[in-house]
N, C-alpha and C positions, 0 to 999 in steps of 0.2 A: 531393712524390711522391704519386701516386695510391695510396690506402691503403684498400681494402675491409677491413672488420673482421676477416674470417677469415684474412687474410694478415699483419696487423699484429702485430709483437712489440715490446712496450715494455720488456721486461726487460733490465736492464743486463748481466746475465750473458751472455745470448744475443748482444746487440749487441757487447759487448766481446770475446766469444769469436770472433766472425766477424772482427773487426778484427785480432786477434792471429793467427788462422789464415791470413788473406789480407791481409797488411799493405801490399801495393802499392796505395795509394789513388790515385785520380785527383783531383788538386788543381785546383780551378776557381776563378778569380778574375776579377772584372771590372776592367779597367784602362782607361786613356785610349784605347787602341787597340781596345777591345772585350774579349770573353772570352778568357782564356788557360787552357789546361789542360795539366798535366804529370803523368805517372805518377811517384809518389814513394813509396819505402818509409818507413813510419811506425813509430814506437814509441808505445805507449800506456801512460801511467801513470794512477793512480787519483786524482790530485789534482784538486780541483774537484768540483762536483756531478755532472758527467757524464764526468769524465776529461779528460785533456789529451793532445793529439797533439804529438809532437816529430819533426822531420825536418831535413834540410838540402838545399840546392840549390847547384849550381855558381854561383859568383859571376858567371860569364859569362852565365848565364841571366837575361834581363830580368824574369822572373816575380817575382823577389824584390823588385824595385822597385815593382811593382804591389801586392804584398802589404804593403809598408811604408805605402802610402797607403789600403789597403782598410779599410772598416768591417767587412766580413764576407767570408769565403770558405767554400767548400763542398768537402768531401772525400768521394768516393764509393768505398766498398769493395765489391767484387763477389765473392761466394762461388760455390759450384758452380751450374752452369746447364746447361740442355739442352732440346732440342726434344722435344715430346710429340706423338706421332701418334695420331689417333683410332682407329687399328687396335688400340691396346692396351686400349681401353675395352670392357667387357662391354655397355654401353648401345649401342654401334655395332651389335652383333648383334641387339639387342632392337628398336630403332626407328630407328637411323641418324641421329638428330638430334644430331650431334656435330661439332666442328671441331678443328683442331690448336691447340696453344698452346705456351707456353714456360714451363718451371719455372726459378726462380732464387731466390737469396738475396742481399740487398744491405743495406748500412747506409749512411745518409747522415748526415754530421756537419758542423754549421755552427759557426763561431766567428770571433772577431776575431783575426787573426794578429798575432804580434809577431816582427819580424825581429831576430836576435841575431848579433852579430859578436864576442862575447867568446871569446877563444881557449880558455879553460878549459871553457866551456860546450860549445864545438864539439868539443873533444877527448873530453869525457865522452859526448857524443852519438854520435860515431863509435865510441868504445870500447864503449858499451852495445849499439849495433846490431850491431857485429861479434861481441861475446861471445854475444849471443842466437842468432845464426845459426851460429856456429862451435862452440859448446860441444858439440853432439851428435856432432861429427865425431871420428873416431879420432885425427887429428892436427890439432887446432884451430889456426888462425892467429890471432895477436894483433897489435894495433896496434904494440906494442913490438917485434915481430919485424922491423919496417922501420927503417931508419936514422933517427935523430931529426931530422936536418936535412930529410930527405925528408918525414917526417910533418908537420913545421912548415910546409913549403912547400905541402903538400896542404891543410892547415887554412886557410891564407891564401887558398886558391882556392875556399872554400865560405862560405856564410852559413847560419845556423840559422833554423829556424822553430818557433815554439811556438804552439799553437792551443788555448786552453781551450775545451772544447766547451760552447756555450750551448744548442744544440738537437741532438737526435739522433733518428733514426727507423730502425727496422728492418722489413724486409719479407721474409717467407719465402713465396713463391708456390709451393706444393708440392702442388698438386692437392687442397687441403682443401675446395674447393667441389664436388668430384665425389662421386658415390655411392661407398659402400665397395667395391663390386665393381670399379669403374673404378680406384680408387686401388690396389687389390691388383694389377690388371693392369699399371699403370704401374710399380710396384715390381718385379714379376716380370720384365717385359720389359727394364727398365733393367739389372737384375742380369745378365740373359742377354746383354746387349750390352756388358757391362763397365763401365757407368756406376755403379759401386758406391757411390761417395761420395754422388752425387745420390740414388740409390735409397734409401740408408739414411736420408737426411734426409726424403725423402717418407714412408718408413715411420714414422719417429719423429713427424713432424708430423700424420700421419693416423691413427696408432694401428694401422697394418697389421702 
């Protein structure tokens, strides 16, 4: 990933925070037929130097067979993103030498995948993912709410993936390369247009 210094973030807290906030990662693997990509919801645990990603795929999805043979795969997590018009920049009114751009936050994680078919591991994976997403709800659903034979059949229809992260990169392109007045304009106009989440990150990253 192209990484100008002012956009790079190597802190684990920020990288892991984005993964947890936006857990639907794009899993990319090179197989015999070429590149394969699937959006997959991931869990992140802190084991290993950079953390470990856990997920599962449908057994009918041939991607898991490519993973079983892969030396490395890549998972891309995408955070808030949005278009930035030059009309928001104070410098447009000063000299006009400005162009549009795109602000975004992303984390790329690489590792050697391990395919897991153990039923206990798969049940824990599904239960952990379900609990994480259901706990905040007023009436959370649990895996045990479904009939045991049905759950067992569902588990036989998936395979697990575990990816100890060997390399991780974070990039927050949030107008840090623009003058202070331009950054303030981006924040104000994004807030006015309802892009609150993105505006707050721009403000945080630029000190606005």
